[in-house]
C-alpha positions, 0 to 999 in steps of 0.5 A: 677675584681681587681688584687691581691696585689702580681700581682700588686707588680710584675707588678710595679716591672717590670715597675720600671725595664723597666724605669731604662733601659731607658736612658732619653736622648735616650728614645723616646715617639714615636715608629714607628707602622702601624696606625690602621686608615690610614695603614701607618707606622708612629710614634705612641705615648706612652700611659703612661700605661703598659701591665701586663708584665710591657712593655709600651703600644703605641696607635694604631693610629698615632698622626694625626689619633688620633686627628681626632678620638678624634675630631669625638668622642667628637663633636657628639651630641650623645656623648654630650647627653650621657656625660650630662645625665651621669653627671646629674645622677652622681650629683643626686646620689651625692646629695642623698648621702649627704642628706642621710648622714645628715638624709634624712629630714629637721631638722625643719619640717621633710620634705622629699618628694623632693630631689630638695627641700632639701638644706644645711645650714652652721650653722656658715658661718665663719667656711665654707671652701667650698660651697658644690656645688663647692666641688662635685668632691672631695673625700668623706672624705673632703665632709663629713668634710664640711657636718658636719658643715651643717644642712639639711633644706627644701627650705622653712625653709632655707628661713625662717631662712635667713629671721630671720637672716636678720631681726635681723641684720637690727633691 
């Protein structure tokens, strides 16, 4: 659920007020707190986030326990599998969205059975700014700008087109 613009405005105002009160020379990014894991009173680092009242939040773990926690989480096989599966799903949805933007079928033969068999062909390679595989994490407006320079072709039509282009150059 999103906050109303008025709530966000108030919260940002409180953050600004809180930041103004801090003398940068005296401000410590650490605060002594009881660590959630080891139970000792140690310096806990500021998370660079604020509560709804505009007060900065600190981590629940001390720096040492935080490092141990992240190491445990990121090295488990389950975490890696979930991360890889999520990434595959995200990339598939991304390609589906790009294919739908360009009409959903091959421009030459109207092929649309397999998403994996559809490719993007830059009409003019000189105007190509990015390869579509390399900008997949960018904003949609930037991707659309690049897609407008492309045709959607099935793999066979794409290879036939490149074969024609290569034969024209050789002859």
